[in-house]
N, C-alpha and C positions, 0 to 999 in steps of 0.2 A: 504493500499500500504506499502510494506517494505520501509526502510530508505534508501537502496539501491538500489531499483527501483525509491525513489524520485528522489536521484541523478542523476539516469541515465538519467531521464525525465528532470531535469534542464539542464545539458548538453547538451542535443541533444536540446532543446530550445534556448540555447546559441551559438550554434553551427549555429542553422539556421538562428540566426541574424547577426552574424559574415560574414557568405556566403554571404547574402546580404549585407553585408558592413555596418551594426548599430555596429562598433565598441564599440564606447562611450557606448552605451546602455547594450550592452552584458556585458561592463568592470564594470559599475555601479552594474548592477544588480547581479553579481556574488560576488561583493564586500558586497553586503547589505545581502546577503543568507548565506555568510561566516560568518558574524558578528553575525548572529543569530546561529550559531552553536558554534561558539565562546563563546557566552553568556551563552551557556548551557552548556560549557564545554565538547561538542561532539566533540573532538579533532577529531577523525578519521575522521568525514564526513567534516570538515573545511578543513584538508592537502587534504582529496582527492578534494572536489570542487575546491580549488586554484591551485593544480598543473594541474588537467587536464585543467581548465580554464584557465591558464596561456598558457599552452602549444597550444590551440588553438589559441589563440592569436597570439604567437609568429609564429608559422605556418603562419597565415595570414599575417605575416611582421608587426606587430604592436608590435616594440621593447618597447614603452613606458609604453602602457598598459600591455602587457604582462610580463614586468619587474616590475612593479607595483606590480602586483600578485604574483610575485615571492618573494618580499622583505615583501609582507603580509604573505607569507607561511612561511617564517623565523622568524615572529614574533610569527604564532602560535607552531613553532618547541619550541620556548623560553618558550613560557607560558606553553604547554605542557609536557616540559621538555625530549623531546625525545633525546634519545640517537643515537650517530652515528652506524650503522651499514649497512649490504648488501643493504635492503631495501630503509633505510631513507636516504643513500646515492645515491644511484641510482636513486632516484625520482629527487634529486637537478643536480644531473649531465647532466640527460636527458634534464633538461630545459637550463642549461647553454648550451649545444650543440645545442640548437634552437636557440640561439640569435647570431645575423649576424654579421660578422666581422665590429668593428668600434660600436656597440652598446652601447651608453653611460651608460647603466643598469648593462652592464656587470661586470663592476668591481667592483662596490656596492656588486651587488648579490655575486659574488666570496667573498668579503671581510665578507660580512654577514653570510656565508656559514663556512669560516675558524674559525670566531669567535665563531659560536654556537659548531663547533666540538672541539673547545679549551675547551670552558666552559663545556660542558657535555661529552666529550669524554676521552679519554686517554692519547693525547698528548698536552702538553701545547702549541705549535706551532701551532697546527692546524693537524688535519687527513692526512697521507702521501698521500692518494688515492687520497682526493681531491685537495691535491697543484700539484700532478704529473699531473691528469687531467687538472688542470686550467692553469699549466704551459706549458702544452703540448697545448692547445687551443690555449692561448696567443703567443706561438710561432708560430705557423700557423697563427695566425693573425699579423704578426711581428711586435708582442709589446716585444721587448726584455727584456726591465727593468722589467716587473711584468712576465715575464714567468722565467728570472733568480731567482727573490725572490721565485715564488714558486717551482720551478725545485730543489732548493738548499734543500728545506725541504720535498722533495717529497719521492718517493719510490725509490726501486733497480734499475728500470729502468729507472728513472729520469736521470742519470747521462749521458746515451747515448744521450739524449734528448738535455740536455743541452752543452754536445759537438758538438754536430751537427749544434744548432745554434749559438754557438759563430763562428766555422768555416766558418760557410754560412756568417756572419756578417763580419767576416774578409775577406773573398773573395772578398765582396762589395766594401772594402776599396781600394783596388789595389795596396797596399804599404806591400810589403814582410815585412820589419822590424817591423810590428808593431803586427805581429803574437803573440810575446809572452806575449802583452797585453791583446789580447784577451783570451788567453790559460790562463791568468791568473783571469779572472773574472769568469769560471768556478772552475779552482784550489782552491784559496783562501778562497771563503765562504764555499765549502765545508769542508777545514780543520779547520775554524773557527767556524762549527759546530760539530766538532769531526769525519767527514765521510772522514777517509783517505782512504778506499777502494774505494768510488766513487771519490775522488779528484785523485787518482791514476788512476782511468777509463779514466777519462777525459782528463789525461794530454796522454796517451796512445793513444788513439782515435782520439784525435788533432793531435798527433805528426804524427799518421800513414797518417792521409788523408793530411796532409800537404806534406808529403813526396811521398805519391804516386802521387799526383798533380804536384809536381814539381820535375821530374826525375833529373832536372840538380842540384839539390840542395845536395851541400856534406853532407852526411850523413854516421855515424861510428857506428856499433850496438856494445855495449857492454854488457857483461852478467858478474855480479859480485855475491861474496859472499855477507855478511852481512858488512856492511861497517864499518871500526875502523879509518881511517885518510884519509885527503885530502891531497894533494900535495900541497906546498906552492910555488911551480913556478910561477912567475908573466908573464908567456907568455901568448900568447893568445889563448892556449888550455885551456879547462876547466881543473877543478883540477881532478886527477884521484883518483878515490874510490880503496883502498886497497882490496884484496881479501881473503877469509878464504875458506877453503878447507869443510867447513861445508854448507850444503842449508840451504835455498832455494835459487836460485839463482834468481838476478833482473834483468830484462831488463831496458838497458837506451840507448838513441840514442842521441849521439852526432852530433851538427850542427853546422857545423864551422863558418857559418853566423850570428848566431842566439845566440849570448852568453845567453841573459835574457830568453829564452828557455830552455838551457843547466841549467842555475841556478834555472829554476821550477824543472826541471827532477830531481836534484841533491838535491833539498831543499824535497823532495818526498821520494828522499834515506835516508836523513838523520832524516826525522820525523820517517819512519819507526824503525831506528836503535834509535834515541832517545837520544843521546849523545849531550851535549851541545856545546863540542870544535867544533865537526863537523859543527855545525850551525854557529860558530862564525868565523871559517876558511873559511866557505863558503861567508860570506858576506864579509869577508875581500877581498877575491880573485873578487870577483867583486865588488867592492865599485864604481869604476868608472862608472861602466854601471849602475848601481843603482843611482846613483848621477842624472846621466842623465834623469832620471824621477821626478825630482824635487821634491820627496817626496811622489809620489802617492803611493808608497806600503810600507813607513815606518810603519805606524799603523798597518797595516795587519801583516808584518812581527814580530813587538812588542808582537802582541798578538799569535801570531805562538810559538816565541820563549819562552813568559810564560807558554804556553799551553802545549807544549810537551818538554819543554828542562828545563823547573823549572828556567827559566830566570826572574827575576821580572820587570815589567814594572817600571820605576821613577814615582813616584807621581807627579802629576801636579798641586793636589789641584784645579782640576775640577768636581766638581761633576757630571755634566752632563756628563762628558766623562767616568767616574766610574761607572754611571748607564749603559751607552753603552756597557761598556767593558761587565758587569755583563750579559747583554741581548746575546752579541755574544756566551761567552762561555757556554750560557746556554743549546746547543743543542735542539734537540727535542725527547727526551729520554722520555717514557710512564712515567706516573706519579705515585705515588705510590698507593697504595689502598687506597680509601677515601679522595685522594687530589682532590680540584677543583682549577681551574686556574693554570697558571703557567707564567713562564717569557718568553716573546716575542721574538725571535731572529730577529734583523734588519738585513743589508746588511754589506757589507764591505768595506774597502777603496779601493780596487782595482781600477787602473784609469776608467773612462767612456770615450771609444772612441766618436766619434762624432756621433748623430742618422743617421744610413744608410737609405738613400734616397729608401726605400723598395716597398712604394706605386706606 
Protein backbone atom coordinates (compact mmCIF):
# COMPACT_ATOMS: atom_id res chain seq x y z
CA UNK A 1 0.00 0.00 0.00
CA UNK A 2 1.38 3.42 -0.97
CA UNK A 3 2.05 6.09 1.64
CA UNK A 4 -0.73 8.25 0.18
CA UNK A 5 -3.18 5.34 0.44
CA UNK A 6 -2.15 4.78 4.08
CA UNK A 7 -2.82 8.40 4.95
CA UNK A 8 -6.15 8.27 3.16
CA UNK A 9 -7.10 5.18 5.15
CA UNK A 10 -6.01 6.81 8.41
CA UNK A 11 -7.99 9.96 7.70
CA UNK A 12 -11.09 7.94 6.79
CA UNK A 13 -10.80 5.94 10.01
CA UNK A 14 -10.42 9.06 12.17
CA UNK A 15 -13.24 10.80 10.34
CA UNK A 16 -15.52 7.90 11.25
CA UNK A 17 -14.51 8.25 14.91
CA UNK A 18 -15.21 11.99 14.81
CA UNK A 19 -18.62 11.41 13.26
CA UNK A 20 -19.35 8.99 16.10
CA UNK A 21 -18.36 11.61 18.66
CA UNK A 22 -15.11 9.94 19.65
CA UNK A 23 -13.20 13.20 19.46
CA UNK A 24 -10.58 12.45 22.10
CA UNK A 25 -9.65 9.11 20.57
CA UNK A 26 -9.33 10.60 17.10
CA UNK A 27 -7.25 13.50 18.38
CA UNK A 28 -4.83 11.25 20.27
CA UNK A 29 -4.40 8.78 17.41
CA UNK A 30 -3.70 11.59 14.97
CA UNK A 31 -0.99 12.94 17.28
CA UNK A 32 0.62 9.51 17.71
CA UNK A 33 0.65 8.80 13.98
CA UNK A 34 2.00 12.28 13.20
CA UNK A 35 4.79 11.75 15.73
CA UNK A 36 5.88 8.62 13.86
CA UNK A 37 6.13 10.53 10.59
CA UNK A 38 8.03 13.31 12.33
CA UNK A 39 10.52 10.85 13.85
CA UNK A 40 11.12 9.48 10.35
CA UNK A 41 11.43 13.07 9.05
CA UNK A 42 8.64 12.37 6.59
CA UNK A 43 7.54 15.98 6.69
CA UNK A 44 5.05 15.85 3.83
CA UNK A 45 3.14 12.98 5.41
CA UNK A 46 3.12 14.68 8.83
CA UNK A 47 1.88 17.95 7.33
CA UNK A 48 -0.83 16.21 5.32
CA UNK A 49 -2.04 14.15 8.28
CA UNK A 50 -2.07 17.01 10.78
CA UNK A 51 -3.68 19.59 8.50
CA UNK A 52 -6.45 17.26 7.36
CA UNK A 53 -7.02 15.91 10.85
CA UNK A 54 -7.18 19.40 12.32
CA UNK A 55 -9.68 20.40 9.66
CA UNK A 56 -11.96 17.46 10.51
CA UNK A 57 -11.94 18.32 14.21
CA UNK A 58 -12.54 22.02 13.58
CA UNK A 59 -15.43 21.20 11.25
CA UNK A 60 -16.90 19.15 14.09
CA UNK A 61 -16.73 22.14 16.42
CA UNK A 62 -13.78 20.75 18.41
CA UNK A 63 -11.77 23.96 18.63
CA UNK A 64 -9.40 22.86 21.38
CA UNK A 65 -8.46 19.52 19.80
CA UNK A 66 -8.33 20.95 16.29
CA UNK A 67 -6.34 23.93 17.51
CA UNK A 68 -3.86 21.65 19.24
CA UNK A 69 -3.19 19.86 15.97
CA UNK A 70 -2.78 23.26 14.28
CA UNK A 71 -0.06 24.17 16.77
CA UNK A 72 1.54 20.76 16.23
CA UNK A 73 1.45 21.46 12.50
CA UNK A 74 3.40 24.69 13.05
CA UNK A 75 6.05 22.69 14.92
CA UNK A 76 6.42 20.51 11.82
CA UNK A 77 6.65 23.61 9.58
CA UNK A 78 9.51 24.81 11.74
CA UNK A 79 11.38 21.50 11.96
CA UNK A 80 11.04 20.97 8.21
CA UNK A 81 12.06 24.59 7.54
CA UNK A 82 9.12 24.98 5.19
CA UNK A 83 9.13 28.37 3.47
CA UNK A 84 6.02 30.51 2.93
CA UNK A 85 4.52 30.03 -0.51
CA UNK A 86 1.03 29.71 -1.95
CA UNK A 87 0.54 26.15 -0.79
CA UNK A 88 1.99 26.43 2.71
CA UNK A 89 0.08 29.68 3.38
CA UNK A 90 -3.24 28.46 2.00
CA UNK A 91 -3.10 25.34 4.15
CA UNK A 92 -2.79 27.47 7.30
CA UNK A 93 -5.33 30.07 6.25
CA UNK A 94 -7.85 27.35 5.48
CA UNK A 95 -7.52 26.12 9.05
CA UNK A 96 -7.74 29.52 10.73
CA UNK A 97 -10.90 30.24 8.74
CA UNK A 98 -12.46 27.10 10.19
CA UNK A 99 -11.95 28.32 13.76
CA UNK A 100 -15.10 29.75 15.27
CA UNK A 101 -15.43 33.28 16.53
CA UNK A 102 -14.05 33.55 20.04
CA UNK A 103 -12.04 30.34 19.79
CA UNK A 104 -9.17 30.75 22.30
CA UNK A 105 -6.70 28.83 20.11
CA UNK A 106 -7.14 31.20 17.17
CA UNK A 107 -4.95 34.01 18.49
CA UNK A 108 -2.16 31.59 19.40
CA UNK A 109 -2.33 29.84 16.03
CA UNK A 110 -2.17 33.15 14.18
CA UNK A 111 0.82 34.15 16.28
CA UNK A 112 2.58 30.89 15.42
CA UNK A 113 1.85 31.44 11.72
CA UNK A 114 3.29 34.94 11.77
CA UNK A 115 6.35 33.81 13.71
CA UNK A 116 6.99 31.01 11.24
CA UNK A 117 6.65 33.31 8.22
CA UNK A 118 8.96 35.86 9.84
CA UNK A 119 11.66 33.25 10.41
CA UNK A 120 11.50 31.46 7.08
CA UNK A 121 10.02 34.11 4.78
CA UNK A 122 11.08 37.41 3.25
CA UNK A 123 9.34 39.81 5.63
CA UNK A 124 10.76 40.45 9.12
CA UNK A 125 7.37 41.32 10.61
CA UNK A 126 5.62 38.36 9.00
CA UNK A 127 4.04 37.53 5.66
CA UNK A 128 1.69 40.35 4.53
CA UNK A 129 -0.90 37.95 3.12
CA UNK A 130 -1.10 36.11 6.44
CA UNK A 131 -1.44 39.43 8.24
CA UNK A 132 -4.19 40.58 5.87
CA UNK A 133 -6.31 37.46 6.20
CA UNK A 134 -5.79 37.28 9.97
CA UNK A 135 -6.67 40.96 10.33
CA UNK A 136 -9.79 40.56 8.21
CA UNK A 137 -10.89 37.56 10.26
CA UNK A 138 -10.32 39.39 13.55
CA UNK A 139 -12.27 42.38 12.16
CA UNK A 140 -15.19 40.09 11.31
CA UNK A 141 -14.91 38.60 14.80
CA UNK A 142 -15.16 42.10 16.34
CA UNK A 143 -11.64 41.88 17.77
CA UNK A 144 -10.47 45.36 16.74
CA UNK A 145 -7.15 45.47 18.58
CA UNK A 146 -5.90 42.25 16.97
CA UNK A 147 -7.31 43.34 13.61
CA UNK A 148 -5.50 46.69 13.75
CA UNK A 149 -2.12 45.11 14.38
CA UNK A 150 -2.37 42.61 11.52
CA UNK A 151 -3.97 44.92 8.97
CA UNK A 152 -1.25 47.53 9.53
CA UNK A 153 1.28 44.93 8.35
CA UNK A 154 -0.90 43.47 5.61
CA UNK A 155 -1.30 43.94 1.86
CA UNK A 156 -2.49 46.77 -0.36
CA UNK A 157 -6.04 45.61 0.29
CA UNK A 158 -5.70 45.91 4.07
CA UNK A 159 -6.05 49.70 4.30
CA UNK A 160 -9.68 49.69 3.15
CA UNK A 161 -10.53 46.93 5.64
CA UNK A 162 -8.89 48.90 8.46
CA UNK A 163 -10.59 52.15 7.48
CA UNK A 164 -13.98 50.43 7.46
CA UNK A 165 -13.23 48.81 10.81
CA UNK A 166 -12.32 52.13 12.44
CA UNK A 167 -15.35 53.88 11.00
CA UNK A 168 -17.72 51.12 12.16
CA UNK A 169 -16.13 51.29 15.59
CA UNK A 170 -16.55 55.06 15.63
CA UNK A 171 -20.23 54.80 14.71
CA UNK A 172 -20.85 52.57 17.72
CA UNK A 173 -19.67 55.27 20.13
CA UNK A 174 -22.36 57.73 19.05
CA UNK A 175 -20.01 60.67 19.77
CA UNK A 176 -19.25 62.72 16.63
CA UNK A 177 -16.29 64.57 18.16
CA UNK A 178 -14.38 61.28 18.58
CA UNK A 179 -14.11 60.70 14.82
CA UNK A 180 -10.48 61.93 14.61
CA UNK A 181 -9.41 59.53 17.37
CA UNK A 182 -10.63 56.54 15.39
CA UNK A 183 -9.21 57.80 12.09
CA UNK A 184 -5.85 58.23 13.84
CA UNK A 185 -5.86 54.58 14.87
CA UNK A 186 -5.40 53.72 11.19
CA UNK A 187 -3.35 56.71 10.03
CA UNK A 188 -0.57 56.77 12.64
CA UNK A 189 0.28 53.05 12.50
CA UNK A 190 0.61 53.17 8.72
CA UNK A 191 2.81 56.25 8.89
CA UNK A 192 5.00 54.62 11.52
CA UNK A 193 5.65 51.59 9.33
CA UNK A 194 6.39 53.84 6.36
CA UNK A 195 3.22 53.16 4.38
CA UNK A 196 2.12 56.67 3.39
CA UNK A 197 -0.14 55.42 0.60
CA UNK A 198 -2.17 53.29 3.00
CA UNK A 199 -2.34 56.10 5.58
CA UNK A 200 -3.67 58.48 2.95
CA UNK A 201 -6.21 55.94 1.69
CA UNK A 202 -7.48 55.37 5.22
CA UNK A 203 -7.96 59.09 5.73
CA UNK A 204 -9.85 59.50 2.45
CA UNK A 205 -12.09 56.49 3.05
CA UNK A 206 -12.84 57.47 6.63
CA UNK A 207 -13.57 61.09 5.71
CA UNK A 208 -15.73 60.02 2.77
CA UNK A 209 -17.87 57.74 4.94
CA UNK A 210 -18.14 60.43 7.57
CA UNK A 211 -19.40 62.97 5.04
CA UNK A 212 -21.85 60.65 3.31
CA UNK A 213 -23.30 59.45 6.62
CA UNK A 214 -23.62 62.97 8.02
CA UNK A 215 -25.07 65.22 5.29
CA UNK A 216 -25.38 68.07 7.78
CA UNK A 217 -21.64 68.09 8.45
CA UNK A 218 -20.03 71.19 7.00
CA UNK A 219 -17.36 70.08 4.54
CA UNK A 220 -15.26 72.09 2.11
CA UNK A 221 -13.35 70.39 -0.70
CA UNK A 222 -9.83 71.70 -1.23
CA UNK A 223 -7.58 70.69 -4.11
CA UNK A 224 -4.05 72.01 -4.05
CA UNK A 225 -0.69 71.40 -5.62
CA UNK A 226 2.41 70.59 -3.59
CA UNK A 227 2.37 72.44 -0.28
CA UNK A 228 5.00 75.09 0.44
CA UNK A 229 3.64 77.01 3.44
CA UNK A 230 0.80 77.12 5.93
CA UNK A 231 -0.98 80.28 6.94
CA UNK A 232 -0.30 81.15 10.61
CA UNK A 233 -3.70 82.77 11.09
CA UNK A 234 -4.93 81.75 14.56
CA UNK A 235 -8.60 81.74 13.60
CA UNK A 236 -10.74 78.62 13.96
CA UNK A 237 -10.29 77.74 10.29
CA UNK A 238 -7.48 75.33 9.44
CA UNK A 239 -4.23 76.71 8.00
CA UNK A 240 -4.58 76.98 4.24
CA UNK A 241 -1.96 75.24 2.07
CA UNK A 242 -0.43 77.37 -0.64
CA UNK A 243 -0.75 76.09 -4.18
CA UNK A 244 1.62 75.55 -7.04
CA UNK A 245 0.84 75.49 -10.74
CA UNK A 246 2.56 72.12 -10.99
CA UNK A 247 0.76 68.80 -10.51
CA UNK A 248 -0.12 66.57 -8.81
CA UNK A 249 -3.30 67.79 -7.20
CA UNK A 250 -3.97 66.67 -3.62
CA UNK A 251 -7.48 66.18 -2.28
CA UNK A 252 -8.33 67.48 1.19
CA UNK A 253 -11.65 68.00 2.98
CA UNK A 254 -12.03 70.69 5.60
CA UNK A 255 -14.39 69.70 8.42
CA UNK A 256 -15.29 72.88 10.25
CA UNK A 257 -16.47 71.09 13.40
CA UNK A 258 -13.64 68.53 13.56
CA UNK A 259 -10.33 70.40 13.75
CA UNK A 260 -8.30 67.32 14.67
CA UNK A 261 -9.54 65.52 11.56
CA UNK A 262 -8.33 68.52 9.58
CA UNK A 263 -5.01 68.19 11.39
CA UNK A 264 -4.67 64.58 10.27
CA UNK A 265 -5.44 65.45 6.66
CA UNK A 266 -2.96 68.33 6.63
CA UNK A 267 -0.37 66.14 8.33
CA UNK A 268 -0.61 63.69 5.46
CA UNK A 269 -0.17 66.51 2.98
CA UNK A 270 2.88 67.73 4.90
CA UNK A 271 4.35 64.21 4.95
CA UNK A 272 4.05 64.01 1.18
CA UNK A 273 5.89 67.32 0.91
CA UNK A 274 8.54 66.41 3.49
CA UNK A 275 9.17 69.98 4.70
CA UNK A 276 9.86 70.27 8.46
CA UNK A 277 8.66 73.88 8.70
CA UNK A 278 5.21 72.79 7.54
CA UNK A 279 5.08 70.14 10.24
CA UNK A 280 6.11 72.61 12.95
CA UNK A 281 3.57 75.20 11.80
CA UNK A 282 0.81 72.60 11.73
CA UNK A 283 1.56 71.54 15.32
CA UNK A 284 1.62 75.18 16.41
CA UNK A 285 -1.69 75.99 14.76
CA UNK A 286 -3.44 73.05 16.42
CA UNK A 287 -1.57 73.30 19.70
CA UNK A 288 -4.69 73.85 21.83
CA UNK A 289 -6.64 70.99 20.24
CA UNK A 290 -3.67 68.63 20.61
CA UNK A 291 -3.31 69.64 24.25
CA UNK A 292 -6.86 68.41 24.88
CA UNK A 293 -5.69 64.87 24.01
CA UNK A 294 -3.48 64.81 27.13
CA UNK A 295 -0.45 63.75 25.17
CA UNK A 296 -1.94 60.64 23.58
CA UNK A 297 -0.67 61.61 20.11
CA UNK A 298 2.64 63.09 21.28
CA UNK A 299 4.82 60.02 20.87
CA UNK A 300 3.40 59.14 17.46
CA UNK A 301 3.88 62.73 16.26
CA UNK A 302 7.44 62.73 17.55
CA UNK A 303 8.14 59.55 15.60
CA UNK A 304 6.53 61.03 12.47
CA UNK A 305 8.64 64.17 12.88
CA UNK A 306 11.84 62.15 13.01
CA UNK A 307 10.92 59.72 10.22
CA UNK A 308 9.60 62.19 7.65
CA UNK A 309 11.01 65.59 8.61
CA UNK A 310 14.35 64.80 10.20
CA UNK A 311 13.37 66.32 13.56
CA UNK A 312 15.33 64.30 16.08
CA UNK A 313 13.53 63.06 19.19
CA UNK A 314 15.33 64.31 22.33
CA UNK A 315 17.04 61.46 24.12
CA UNK A 316 15.21 60.41 27.27
CA UNK A 317 17.92 57.95 28.36
CA UNK A 318 15.28 55.24 28.32
CA UNK A 319 16.64 52.05 26.69
CA UNK A 320 13.18 50.50 26.48
CA UNK A 321 11.73 53.49 24.60
CA UNK A 322 14.77 53.57 22.31
CA UNK A 323 14.22 49.89 21.49
CA UNK A 324 10.50 50.44 20.84
CA UNK A 325 11.30 53.37 18.58
CA UNK A 326 13.62 51.22 16.50
CA UNK A 327 10.88 48.62 16.17
CA UNK A 328 8.34 51.22 15.08
CA UNK A 329 10.59 52.54 12.33
CA UNK A 330 11.54 49.10 11.08
CA UNK A 331 8.65 48.71 8.65
CA UNK A 332 7.92 45.37 6.99
CA UNK A 333 10.16 45.61 3.97
CA UNK A 334 11.50 42.38 2.49
CA UNK A 335 14.73 41.09 4.01
CA UNK A 336 17.96 41.26 2.14
CA UNK A 337 18.96 38.01 0.48
CA UNK A 338 20.27 35.55 3.01
CA UNK A 339 18.94 37.48 6.02
CA UNK A 340 17.10 35.52 8.70
CA UNK A 341 14.84 37.11 11.28
CA UNK A 342 14.23 40.82 11.63
CA UNK A 343 12.87 43.52 13.85
CA UNK A 344 9.32 43.18 14.97
CA UNK A 345 7.07 46.18 14.53
CA UNK A 346 4.83 46.96 17.49
CA UNK A 347 1.77 49.24 17.76
CA UNK A 348 1.59 53.00 17.97
CA UNK A 349 0.77 55.50 20.61
CA UNK A 350 -2.56 56.54 19.11
CA UNK A 351 -5.20 56.70 21.82
CA UNK A 352 -7.37 53.67 22.49
CA UNK A 353 -11.09 54.46 22.47
CA UNK A 354 -13.25 52.44 24.81
CA UNK A 355 -13.78 48.88 23.67
CA UNK A 356 -17.06 48.69 21.73
CA UNK A 357 -19.94 46.57 22.97
CA UNK A 358 -20.18 44.67 19.71
CA UNK A 359 -21.06 41.25 21.03
